[in-house]
GUVO-465019 format. One record per residue (C-alpha): y, z, x. Coordinates in nm, 3 decimals. Layout:
# GUVO-465019
> Y | Z | X
...
END
This chain:
# GUVO-465019
> 25.169 | -1.823 | 6.298
> 25.444 | -1.824 | 6.558
> 25.817 | -1.807 | 6.479
> 26.095 | -1.868 | 6.729
> 26.317 | -1.562 | 6.763
> 26.681 | -1.661 | 6.801
> 26.897 | -1.490 | 7.062
> 27.242 | -1.350 | 6.985
> 27.510 | -1.288 | 7.252
> 27.630 | -0.999 | 7.035
> 27.377 | -0.822 | 6.813
> 27.471 | -0.848 | 6.446
> 27.546 | -0.532 | 6.249
> 27.233 | -0.354 | 6.139
> 27.001 | -0.506 | 6.400
> 26.781 | -0.281 | 6.618
> 27.033 | -0.292 | 6.900
> 27.256 | -0.082 | 6.675
> 26.965 | 0.113 | 6.522
> 26.739 | 0.002 | 6.240
> 26.888 | -0.179 | 5.944
> 26.918 | 0.061 | 5.651
> 26.769 | -0.077 | 5.330
> 26.942 | 0.177 | 5.109
> 27.292 | 0.282 | 5.012
> 27.598 | 0.096 | 4.878
> 27.636 | -0.138 | 5.176
> 27.284 | -0.274 | 5.138
> 27.303 | -0.276 | 4.759
> 27.624 | -0.479 | 4.752
> 27.499 | -0.755 | 4.985
> 27.125 | -0.746 | 5.058
> 27.120 | -1.116 | 5.150
> 27.343 | -1.051 | 5.452
> 27.097 | -0.785 | 5.568
> 26.801 | -1.019 | 5.515
> 26.980 | -1.294 | 5.707
> 27.033 | -1.062 | 6.004
> 26.669 | -0.952 | 5.991
> 26.544 | -1.312 | 5.979
> 26.716 | -1.376 | 6.311
> 26.465 | -1.136 | 6.467
> 26.157 | -1.324 | 6.348
> 25.926 | -1.311 | 6.047
> 25.952 | -0.932 | 6.038
> 26.169 | -0.655 | 6.177
> 26.187 | -0.274 | 6.174
> 26.405 | -0.119 | 5.902
> 26.464 | 0.223 | 5.750
> 26.345 | 0.202 | 5.391
> 26.478 | 0.557 | 5.335
> 26.638 | 0.815 | 5.566
> 26.404 | 0.876 | 5.862
> 26.136 | 0.644 | 5.720
> 26.075 | 0.335 | 5.933
> 25.870 | 0.038 | 5.814
> 25.824 | -0.319 | 5.930
> 25.988 | -0.550 | 5.674
> 25.849 | -0.902 | 5.630
> 26.123 | -1.150 | 5.537
> 25.935 | -1.479 | 5.595
> 25.768 | -1.646 | 5.295
> 25.481 | -1.781 | 5.506
> 25.424 | -1.447 | 5.677
> 25.439 | -1.259 | 5.345
> 25.183 | -1.493 | 5.190
> 24.961 | -1.460 | 5.497
> 24.960 | -1.080 | 5.469
> 24.917 | -1.071 | 5.091
> 24.618 | -1.303 | 5.112
> 24.452 | -1.136 | 5.413
> 24.292 | -0.812 | 5.287
> 24.057 | -0.796 | 5.584
> 24.343 | -0.730 | 5.827
> 24.600 | -0.573 | 5.593
> 24.493 | -0.299 | 5.353
> 24.687 | -0.099 | 5.094
> 24.549 | 0.253 | 5.138
> 24.855 | 0.454 | 5.249
> 24.642 | 0.744 | 5.367
> 24.633 | 0.544 | 5.691
> 25.012 | 0.582 | 5.736
> 25.064 | 0.705 | 6.095
> 25.406 | 0.867 | 6.053
> 25.301 | 1.048 | 5.735
> 24.986 | 1.185 | 5.894
> 25.185 | 1.296 | 6.197
> 25.442 | 1.483 | 5.985
> 25.728 | 1.246 | 6.063
> 25.811 | 1.161 | 5.700
> 26.040 | 1.413 | 5.522
> 25.856 | 1.596 | 5.245
> 26.136 | 1.518 | 4.999
> 26.173 | 1.153 | 5.100
> 26.239 | 0.910 | 4.811
> 25.992 | 0.679 | 4.987
> 25.695 | 0.904 | 4.910
> 25.676 | 0.842 | 4.532
> 25.684 | 0.468 | 4.604
> 25.455 | 0.458 | 4.909
> 25.239 | 0.769 | 4.881
> 24.871 | 0.722 | 4.798
> 24.753 | 0.725 | 4.437
> 24.395 | 0.662 | 4.324
> 24.489 | 0.336 | 4.153
> 24.417 | -0.032 | 4.204
> 24.745 | -0.083 | 4.389
> 24.654 | 0.154 | 4.672
> 24.281 | 0.077 | 4.688
> 24.076 | -0.177 | 4.878
> 23.729 | -0.329 | 4.866
> 23.484 | -0.203 | 4.603
> 23.716 | 0.074 | 4.486
> 23.990 | -0.180 | 4.421
> 23.752 | -0.416 | 4.241
> 23.636 | -0.137 | 4.007
> 23.984 | -0.020 | 3.913
> 24.128 | -0.371 | 3.895
> 23.855 | -0.477 | 3.651
> 23.933 | -0.186 | 3.421
> 24.301 | -0.281 | 3.423
> 24.253 | -0.654 | 3.369
> 23.999 | -0.599 | 3.089
> 24.233 | -0.356 | 2.913
> 24.525 | -0.598 | 2.938
> 24.315 | -0.896 | 2.830
> 24.289 | -0.750 | 2.481
> 24.666 | -0.782 | 2.421
> 24.734 | -1.040 | 2.152
> 25.010 | -1.276 | 2.270
> 25.146 | -1.344 | 1.922
> 25.160 | -0.972 | 1.850
> 25.335 | -0.915 | 2.182
> 25.602 | -1.174 | 2.096
> 25.652 | -1.021 | 1.750
> 25.676 | -0.672 | 1.894
> 25.933 | -0.787 | 2.151
> 26.138 | -0.962 | 1.882
> 26.121 | -0.657 | 1.658
> 26.224 | -0.425 | 1.939
> 26.511 | -0.661 | 2.023
> 26.621 | -0.673 | 1.659
> 26.629 | -0.296 | 1.641
> 26.831 | -0.249 | 1.959
> 27.078 | -0.522 | 1.867
> 27.123 | -0.363 | 1.525
> 27.226 | -0.041 | 1.698
> 27.517 | -0.188 | 1.895
> 27.615 | -0.512 | 1.721
> 27.810 | -0.333 | 1.446
> 28.045 | -0.176 | 1.702
> 28.396 | -0.260 | 1.579
> 28.503 | -0.339 | 1.936
> 28.234 | -0.602 | 1.965
> 28.137 | -0.468 | 2.307
> 27.821 | -0.324 | 2.465
> 27.644 | -0.278 | 2.797
> 27.351 | -0.517 | 2.803
> 27.159 | -0.303 | 3.054
> 27.192 | 0.041 | 2.894
> 27.191 | -0.076 | 2.531
> 26.930 | -0.351 | 2.548
> 26.745 | -0.442 | 2.869
> 26.648 | -0.089 | 2.970
> 26.524 | 0.051 | 2.636
> 26.351 | -0.270 | 2.521
> 26.046 | -0.238 | 2.750
> 26.010 | 0.127 | 2.640
> 25.977 | 0.022 | 2.276
> 25.734 | -0.260 | 2.357
> 25.515 | -0.052 | 2.585
> 25.528 | 0.252 | 2.359
> 25.329 | 0.039 | 2.117
> 25.100 | -0.129 | 2.369
> 25.012 | 0.197 | 2.545
> 25.022 | 0.423 | 2.241
> 25.302 | 0.649 | 2.368
> 25.453 | 0.896 | 2.120
> 25.833 | 0.877 | 2.133
> 25.906 | 1.201 | 2.318
> 25.641 | 1.125 | 2.579
> 25.773 | 0.769 | 2.607
> 26.123 | 0.902 | 2.670
> 26.002 | 1.107 | 2.966
> 25.784 | 0.822 | 3.093
> 26.082 | 0.589 | 3.117
> 26.297 | 0.862 | 3.273
> 26.030 | 0.924 | 3.535
> 25.980 | 0.556 | 3.613
> 26.351 | 0.486 | 3.638
> 26.396 | 0.793 | 3.855
> 26.124 | 0.682 | 4.095
> 26.290 | 0.342 | 4.144
> 26.628 | 0.513 | 4.192
> 26.493 | 0.783 | 4.425
> 26.573 | 1.072 | 4.188
> 26.421 | 1.404 | 4.307
> 26.142 | 1.529 | 4.080
> 26.095 | 1.195 | 3.900
> 25.734 | 1.171 | 4.014
> 25.654 | 1.506 | 3.852
> 25.830 | 1.406 | 3.528
> 25.623 | 1.089 | 3.505
> 25.295 | 1.259 | 3.592
> 25.348 | 1.535 | 3.336
> 25.428 | 1.291 | 3.057
> 25.126 | 1.070 | 3.128
> 24.899 | 1.374 | 3.149
> 25.007 | 1.467 | 2.797
> 24.944 | 1.111 | 2.678
> 24.587 | 1.115 | 2.812
> 24.517 | 1.453 | 2.651
> 24.645 | 1.315 | 2.322
> 24.418 | 1.010 | 2.345
> 24.115 | 1.234 | 2.401
> 24.194 | 1.397 | 2.066
> 24.312 | 1.083 | 1.889
> 24.192 | 0.757 | 2.050
> 24.373 | 0.448 | 1.929
> 24.386 | 0.072 | 1.952
> 24.592 | 0.071 | 2.271
> 24.567 | 0.002 | 2.642
> 24.551 | 0.372 | 2.734
> 24.245 | 0.431 | 2.515
> 24.077 | 0.114 | 2.642
> 24.127 | 0.229 | 3.001
> 23.977 | 0.568 | 2.916
> 23.676 | 0.410 | 2.740
> 23.613 | 0.132 | 2.994
> 23.262 | 0.092 | 3.136
> 23.398 | 0.167 | 3.484
> 23.412 | 0.533 | 3.378
> 23.758 | 0.622 | 3.507
> 23.842 | 0.990 | 3.544
> 24.154 | 1.126 | 3.374
> 24.329 | 1.127 | 3.711
> 24.236 | 0.763 | 3.769
> 24.355 | 0.669 | 3.420
> 24.684 | 0.847 | 3.484
> 24.745 | 0.659 | 3.805
> 24.653 | 0.321 | 3.654
> 24.912 | 0.399 | 3.387
> 25.169 | 0.476 | 3.657
> 25.110 | 0.128 | 3.797
> 25.112 | -0.047 | 3.460
> 25.411 | 0.134 | 3.317
> 25.624 | 0.120 | 3.631
> 25.545 | -0.250 | 3.668
> 25.624 | -0.308 | 3.303
> 25.944 | -0.115 | 3.245
> 26.205 | -0.087 | 3.520
> 26.130 | -0.426 | 3.682
> 26.107 | -0.591 | 3.340
> 26.439 | -0.438 | 3.238
> 26.590 | -0.579 | 3.557
> 26.447 | -0.924 | 3.481
> 26.583 | -0.921 | 3.124
> 26.928 | -0.806 | 3.235
> 26.961 | -1.049 | 3.524
> 26.822 | -1.345 | 3.328
> 27.061 | -1.277 | 3.040
> 27.359 | -1.243 | 3.275
> 27.262 | -1.564 | 3.456
> 27.225 | -1.760 | 3.132
> 27.560 | -1.632 | 3.002
> 27.727 | -1.674 | 3.341
> 28.005 | -1.913 | 3.429
> 27.785 | -2.130 | 3.652
> 27.483 | -2.178 | 3.425
> 27.437 | -2.550 | 3.340
> 27.454 | -2.618 | 2.968
> 27.131 | -2.730 | 2.807
> 26.886 | -2.559 | 3.041
> 26.633 | -2.340 | 2.857
> 26.601 | -1.963 | 2.883
> 26.275 | -2.004 | 3.075
> 26.474 | -2.157 | 3.362
> 26.699 | -1.851 | 3.380
> 26.397 | -1.621 | 3.400
> 26.234 | -1.839 | 3.668
> 26.558 | -1.844 | 3.870
> 26.578 | -1.466 | 3.842
> 26.222 | -1.429 | 3.974
> 26.304 | -1.659 | 4.266
> 26.652 | -1.539 | 4.364
> 26.672 | -1.181 | 4.232
> 26.313 | -1.055 | 4.249
> 26.310 | -0.739 | 4.030
> 26.071 | -0.569 | 4.274
> 26.263 | -0.650 | 4.590
> 26.089 | -0.465 | 4.876
> 25.749 | -0.309 | 4.817
> 25.372 | -0.357 | 4.862
> 25.323 | -0.160 | 5.184
> 25.026 | -0.287 | 5.385
> 24.858 | -0.118 | 5.680
> 24.711 | -0.337 | 5.957
> 24.351 | -0.243 | 6.034
> 24.420 | -0.345 | 6.396
> 24.721 | -0.451 | 6.602
> 24.844 | -0.790 | 6.478
> 25.076 | -1.035 | 6.654
> 25.312 | -1.181 | 6.395
> 25.550 | -1.436 | 6.540
> 25.588 | -1.243 | 6.863
> 25.614 | -0.899 | 6.706
> 25.321 | -0.661 | 6.731
> 25.238 | -0.487 | 6.406
> 25.066 | -0.165 | 6.508
> 24.753 | -0.054 | 6.329
> 24.829 | 0.185 | 6.040
> 25.207 | 0.145 | 6.061
> 25.344 | 0.036 | 5.720
> 25.432 | -0.330 | 5.675
> 25.647 | -0.379 | 5.362
> 25.684 | -0.716 | 5.191
> 26.038 | -0.820 | 5.105
> 25.969 | -1.034 | 4.800
> 26.344 | -1.083 | 4.769
> 26.388 | -1.213 | 5.124
> 26.066 | -1.418 | 5.121
> 26.168 | -1.598 | 4.802
> 26.503 | -1.693 | 4.952
> 26.367 | -1.781 | 5.297
> 26.580 | -2.079 | 5.419
> 26.265 | -2.245 | 5.556
> 26.128 | -2.238 | 5.202
> 26.438 | -2.336 | 5.009
> 26.457 | -2.671 | 5.191
> 26.154 | -2.792 | 4.993
> 26.147 | -2.541 | 4.706
> 26.212 | -2.812 | 4.448
> 25.873 | -2.960 | 4.534
> 25.698 | -2.627 | 4.473
> 25.566 | -2.505 | 4.142
> 25.807 | -2.283 | 3.950
> 25.540 | -2.013 | 3.982
> 25.523 | -2.031 | 4.362
> 25.764 | -1.739 | 4.395
> 25.628 | -1.404 | 4.512
> 25.801 | -1.189 | 4.250
> 25.460 | -1.104 | 4.104
> 25.294 | -1.080 | 4.444
> 24.995 | -1.286 | 4.555
> 24.637 | -1.240 | 4.664
> 24.397 | -0.973 | 4.535
> 24.680 | -0.733 | 4.443
> 24.894 | -0.983 | 4.248
> 25.039 | -0.846 | 3.924
> 24.766 | -0.859 | 3.656
> 25.025 | -0.881 | 3.376
> 25.253 | -1.157 | 3.503
> 25.207 | -1.380 | 3.197
> 25.284 | -1.106 | 2.940
> 25.580 | -0.992 | 3.153
> 25.725 | -1.343 | 3.165
> 25.672 | -1.380 | 2.790
> 25.852 | -1.053 | 2.714
> 26.149 | -1.146 | 2.937
> 26.192 | -1.491 | 2.779
> 26.155 | -1.355 | 2.426
> 26.407 | -1.077 | 2.493
> 26.674 | -1.318 | 2.619
> 26.611 | -1.567 | 2.338
> 26.633 | -1.289 | 2.078
> 26.969 | -1.179 | 2.214
> 27.108 | -1.533 | 2.196
> 26.968 | -1.593 | 1.848
> 27.099 | -1.266 | 1.701
> 27.440 | -1.283 | 1.872
> 27.516 | -1.656 | 1.904
> 27.869 | -1.601 | 2.042
> 27.774 | -1.332 | 2.294
> 27.938 | -1.364 | 2.636
> 27.974 | -1.151 | 2.946
> 28.301 | -0.972 | 3.017
> 28.253 | -0.982 | 3.394
> 28.165 | -1.284 | 3.608
> 27.807 | -1.283 | 3.732
> 27.916 | -1.282 | 4.095
> 28.127 | -0.968 | 4.033
> 27.851 | -0.761 | 3.869
> 27.733 | -0.454 | 4.063
> 27.372 | -0.402 | 4.172
> 27.178 | -0.077 | 4.198
> 27.183 | 0.026 | 4.569
> 26.807 | 0.087 | 4.595
> 26.566 | -0.087 | 4.834
> 26.275 | -0.117 | 4.592
> 26.433 | -0.306 | 4.303
> 26.704 | -0.562 | 4.240
> 26.870 | -0.457 | 3.917
> 27.221 | -0.484 | 3.778
> 27.401 | -0.155 | 3.718
> 27.559 | -0.285 | 3.398
> 27.632 | -0.611 | 3.219
> 27.936 | -0.570 | 2.991
> 27.918 | -0.812 | 2.697
> 28.136 | -0.897 | 2.396
> 28.053 | -1.057 | 2.063
> 28.170 | -1.080 | 1.704
> 28.088 | -0.745 | 1.540
> 27.837 | -0.759 | 1.259
> 27.801 | -0.520 | 0.968
> 27.494 | -0.299 | 0.948
> 27.405 | -0.465 | 0.618
> 27.430 | -0.811 | 0.770
> 27.219 | -0.710 | 1.070
> 26.945 | -0.558 | 0.855
> 26.937 | -0.854 | 0.618
> 26.898 | -1.106 | 0.901
> 26.616 | -0.915 | 1.070
> 26.266 | -0.988 | 0.947
> 26.036 | -0.687 | 0.955
> 25.699 | -0.790 | 0.810
> 25.443 | -0.513 | 0.772
> 25.187 | -0.687 | 0.993
> 25.435 | -0.680 | 1.284
> 25.476 | -0.304 | 1.264
> 25.352 | -0.103 | 1.565
> 24.974 | -0.082 | 1.542
> 24.957 | 0.294 | 1.591
> 25.243 | 0.390 | 1.359
> 25.012 | 0.528 | 1.089
> 24.807 | 0.725 | 1.341
> 25.098 | 0.932 | 1.471
> 25.352 | 1.025 | 1.203
> 25.686 | 1.157 | 1.320
> 25.596 | 1.516 | 1.233
> 25.297 | 1.522 | 1.467
> 25.515 | 1.386 | 1.748
> 25.763 | 1.669 | 1.700
> 25.491 | 1.933 | 1.701
> 25.348 | 1.806 | 2.029
> 25.681 | 1.764 | 2.203
> 25.713 | 1.954 | 2.529
> 25.993 | 2.212 | 2.545
> 26.140 | 2.028 | 2.842
> 26.168 | 1.696 | 2.658
> 26.513 | 1.545 | 2.680
> 26.695 | 1.601 | 2.350
> 26.949 | 1.334 | 2.433
> 26.682 | 1.065 | 2.434
> 26.422 | 1.216 | 2.200
> 26.328 | 1.024 | 1.891
> 26.401 | 0.669 | 2.016
> 26.061 | 0.543 | 1.908
> 26.053 | 0.744 | 1.585
> 26.393 | 0.600 | 1.491
> 26.258 | 0.256 | 1.567
> 25.954 | 0.319 | 1.344
> 26.178 | 0.437 | 1.063
> 26.388 | 0.123 | 1.099
> 26.078 | -0.101 | 1.076
> 25.997 | 0.068 | 0.746
> 26.351 | 0.015 | 0.615
> 26.421 | 0.390 | 0.609
END
């Protein structure tokens, strides 16, 4: 696969002639496409700093990305091969480490080890009932909307009040998280994507508590099924599979819900197109996981004239690959699912169908419950989180006709069979007794309040 590298009389800002392009900070966050365009001029890949003093090779070509994702013989995921890390050239407090550092999970494994862990994950997810998942998403949406729709100002932030907490409620049920553990799980996941110091420890501690709880009280949830799978996962392996599942199902899903909603409500959205189209366009043009999936060549590889050195990290820019100009020329002829937002090859997201279903249901629920909802800021003027890993809106200010609490409750259907499956197993009192002293009081009780609401309390 050879790509012609264009020459520039004057190197563009951010190209290697001026030092590596920085894929972090406000400048990148405000206009990543300009950075990707400059990088594309150097070929299918180029060196960038994914974090301060952390250099990786970023793949911006769709064809090259697909080639790497589907070539596990030459490109492996085990980051223990990482040259710079092994040589002590990666800062110990680097925000890249929680995202790229090795974990004993399917994402960072290869060969037989990957097959074993992947099977446990796919089998555990296969037991999710689609109808129950839709009902749980609708119920979670109803609850969150009921919390802000009675505001007399008729205003809310779609990200903070809806898109971000919704996956927590859905996955608290699917994974059997008690509320105070779920609060810390989402704080840890969000912190990892934002590069917050200590977020990795917060997430690990919360999931460790969840696993200990499931040993004492197994339930009808994905966590228990992982622990009881025939593959015989250790507690540490279960924890790290949960890191993958929860991180892939919360922050990126929140980004997809927020962006899809903002697109659909935006000034340029064609009338009559379904919500599914807005979600598909988000996955193509604003990939929630923007730059990730570090691969390590098992040998030196020539990629369009650039030599990818063995064991130097090669990161896939799903965002840049999806918007590759060479692809967009004939994108209309491609399947709507040909985007790389969920990856490809042996490490493709195992939960892409449930994730798509949750995103569509969340946007539809918002439109159904607040039929006159509109954004207060034009889509093109919304601010994005300045992080390299994800593409997520900072906030989406919305306005709507305020609704009374009585009206909201009366319009929301809460049948008993749609209640969270583990609600009876973990009453609120037992949650409070097992809460860690360090649990955030500001966010504690989100899931218990939700459970009380489903019971009409």
